[in-house]
N, C-alpha and C positions, 0 to 999 in steps of 0.2 A: 620264176621271174628274176632277172639279174638284179644286182645290188643297186639301190638308189644312188644317184650321183651326189657328191658334195661339192664338186667343181665341174665347170663346163667340160673339161677334158675327160671327166669320168662317164659321160653319157655313152651308153652302150646299146647295141642292137637288141641284146637280150632284155634289157630293162625297158626299152621302147616297145618291144613286142608284148611284154607283160602289161604295160600301161594301155596299149592300144587294143590288146586282145587279138592280135594277128601276127603273122610272120612278117618281119622286117628284113628285106633282102639287103638293103644298103641305106645309108643316111649320110648327110653332110651337115656340119655345124658351123653357123656363122654367129660370132659374138656381136650383139647389138646393144645400143644404149650406153656405150662407154662414155664416161664424162658427164652423164646426165644425172645420175644419182649415185649414192654410195652405199645403200643398204642392200644391194642385191646384184647378182649376176644374171644376165639375160642372154639367151641364145635363140636364134631361129634355126630349127631343125627341119631340113628337107628330107622327105622320106621316099624310099623306093619300096613300095608295098601295094597290095591290092586293097581296094575298098576303104581307103583312109584318106584324110586330107593330104594335099601335096606338101604341106608344111605346117608346123605348129611352133609355139613359143614355150621354152622351158625357163623357169625362174627359180632361183635358189638364193640362199643367203650369201652375202659378200664373203670373200676369202680373206679380206683385210681384218686382222685381229682387233683393231680399234673399232671398226664398224661393227664387227660381231659383238663386241662388248656393249656398245651403245644400243644396237638393235635388240640384243637380248634384254637389256634393262627396260626398253620401251615395249618389248614383246611384239615387235612389228610383224614377225613371221607367223606367230600364233594368231595375231589379229587378222591377218589376211587369210590364213587358212580357215579360220572360223567364219569370217565374212562369207567366203565362197560356199562353205558347207551349210551355214545356218541362215544367212541373210539374203544372199544373192537370189535364191529361188523364190523369195517373196517380193523382190523388187519388180515393179511393173512399169514404173514411170520413165526409166532411163535404160539405155542400151548398155549392157555389160558384155565382156568377152565370155564365151562359153568355157567353163572349167571342165577339162577332160579328166584331170587327176589332181588330187592334192594329198600329199603325204606329210607325215610329221616326224619321222625318224630315219633320215633327216628331213627337214622341211624342204619340199620341192613341189612346185606348181607346174602343171602342163595346161596351157591355155590355147584357145584358137588363135591362129595368126590373122590379124585384122587387115593385112595387106590385100588390096592396094590402098585401103584407107591410110592416110598419113597423119602422124602426130603434129600438133602445133609446135611452134618454136617460141619458148618463153623469152628468149633474148630478143628476137625480132618483134614479137607481139602479134596479136590477132588482126585479121581484117575486120572491118566493122560488122560484116555479116557473121563471121565466126564469133565475135563478141556477143552478138544477139543470141546466137545459138547456145552459147555457154550459159548465158543468163536464163534462157528458157529452160535449159536442162536443170540448173540449180533450183529454180522455182518449182519445177515438177517434182524433183526428188524431195525437197524440203516439205512441200505441201503433202506429199504422200505419207511421209513419216512424222509429221508434226504431232507430238503427243501420242504417237502410236502405242497401243498397249503392250506390244512386243518389246519395246525398248527397255522396259524395266527388267526383263529376263536376260538381257544381253550384258550381264555384269562383268564380262571379260573385256567389254568395250569401255574405255575411259570416259568419264564425264568431266565437267569443269572442277569438280571437287577432287579429282585425282591428284596426288602429290606432284606428279610430273608437270602439271599446269603451272605451278608456282615456282618451279625450280630455276626459272630465269633470274629471280631475285638473288639466288645463291651464286649463279654462274656469272652474273653481270660484272662484279668487280674483278673477276679473273680475266674475262675477255675484253673488257672495255678499253684498256690501254692499247691492245693490239688493234682493235677496231678504229680507234682514233688515229693511230699511226698510219693506217691505210686510207681513211676516208675524211678525216676532220676538215681538211682544206677544201673539200668539194661539196660539203653539205651545209644546209642552213644552220647557223649558229644557235638560233633559239630552239630548234628541234633537238639538237644535241643536249642542251640544258634541260629541256622537258624530259628527255629520257632519264637523265640523272635524278631529276626530282620525282619521276614516276616510279622508279624501282621500289622504294620502300612502301609504296601504296598498292603494289600489284595484287597482292593476295586479297586485300580489302576490296579493290576494284572488281576482281573476279566475282566476289560475292554479291555485287550489285546486280548481277545477272541471274541470281538464284531464282527469281520469280518469273523469268522468261520461260516459255515452253521450250522443250528440247526436241530435236529432230535428228535424223541420221545425217552426219557430216562426213564428207569424204576426207577432209583433213590435209590433203596435199593437192588442192584444187587449182592446178596450174596447167598451162597449155601442153607441156611435155607429156602429161597424162591424159590428153584428150585426142582421140583419133577422129578425123573428119573425112567423110566420104564424099563422092561427087554428086550425091543427091541432097546434100545439105544436112545429113545426119551426123550424129556424134556418139562415140562410144567412150566410156570412162573407165580407165584402167588404174591399177596400183592402189589397193585399199589397205595398205600397211598402217595408215594413220587414222583409220575410221574411228569416229567417236560419237558420243551423244552430247549435243551442245546447241546453243541458240543458232538460228538459221544464218545470222550474219557472219558466222565464223568462216564459211567458204567464200562468202561474198567479199570479205575484207581482203583475203589473199588474192583473189582474181583481180578485182578492180584496183587494189592498192599496189600490186607488184607485177601483174602481168601486162597491164596496159602501159605503153609508153606515155610519157607525161602529156604530150599534145593530144593523144587519143583520149586519155582519161579526162582531160579538161573539156574536150568536145562532147564526150559521150556519157559522162557519169549521170547527169540528170535523166537522160533517156533510158539508161540501163536500170536505174533505180525504179523509175516508173514502171518499166517493163517487168521487173522482178516482183514488185508489189501486186501488179495486175495478175501475174502468173500465180502468186500465192492465193489471191482471192478466188481465181478461177479454179484452183485446186481444193477449195473449201476451207481455207484458213480464215479465221475470224478477223474482221477488219482491224481490231486492236493490234494484232500481230503482223498485219500487212500494211501498217501505217507508214507512210513515207518518212515522216519526221523521226519515228522510232528507228526505222531501218538506217536512216542517215546518221543518227547518233551512234548506233552500233558500229557502222562503218568507220566513222571518224575516230572513235575511241580505239577501235580495233587496230587501225593503221598505226597509231602510236605504240600500241602493244607490240606490233611486229617490228617497228623501229628499235624498240628496246631489246627485243629478243635476238637481234643480230649480234649482240655482244656474246651470246652463247654460240650462235652459228659460226662465227668467225673462228672458233677454236677447232673446227673440223675442216676448214678450208685448206685444200691442197693447191698452193699457188702455182705449182708446176702443171696442174691440169687446166689447160687454157679454157676449155668449155665450162668447167665448174667455176673458174674465177670470173669469166664473163657473165655467167648466170648470177653469181653473187653480187657483182657490181650493178647489174640491172635491177635486182631486187632492192638493194639498198637505196640507190638513187631515186627510184620511182616511189618507194614508200616514204622516204624523207620529204620528197617534193609534195606528195599527197598530204602528209601530216601538216606541212607548212601551209598549203593552199586551203585546207579545211580548218585551220586554226585549232588543231586538236588540243594543244596545251591549254588554251583559254577555256575550252569546253570542260576540261577536267580540273580547272582551277589551279594550274601550275605556273601561271605567270607571276604570281605574287611573291 
């Protein structure tokens, strides 16, 4: 078997043949996903070989030294490798890409190519029907894994007590001036002040969720990681940030940052009701599928995301137009949601 690639340009016929278990006569590599994320390299590989898929997707760590450092600290590649090896075979409620190969030295994933299914676009936002499909998928996943006995054994998967969860409080004073320089004039003033007041309380706030049941959380639950087919189905990719946390964690990211403001205002009530119904249908006790409880988690979580952007801004490459547009949409939608939901008042930050 040829050497495993560390860069898209290193992919070889010998390595592909070893992974696929057959002779590969020729192949073509197309870089995909540029500008969408910074933690990895993605390539679609078209194969000329017998009895194999016409194409597959190869994923490996970013070649950028800064991204490699951050990804290593967060163990994102180990998390995704172990997800596909240990968790994916047990997931029954949602569609995942088939993992053909996962290696660790170096980390490299070979996954089925989901084409012609197409990813959503977080900058554009979902159609109403896509939004409903996403919420149904979240409810099914969270219900299946709610207080699942296997979660305790997945100690490589962070939970809310992981030190990285509270690191925002440390990074906030570093990134906040840069964030304000870019966004202050276009965001609600009171939400900016709420963020500043919330920072010293973040760790204590996280502990208010200690008595919530945990479930399997995707952690990067956004449209760019969701592939929609023409039959109304959805496949969820990119499990680098998988964690064990309260169910509202994924919900906050999707409703608070993926939905354009007008769509969020029009659909939030419907989507929350749909989510709660999906949890109950999946066997979750009514106490944890309660609309008021879920709305509180959503409201508080949106302000947490607003505050976290002080850290995210530190990794923004303003020359990357797609990345900058994505960041802009995240920020403006989350701040609008926090304002509409009166998040600071709920957390007692107005005084």
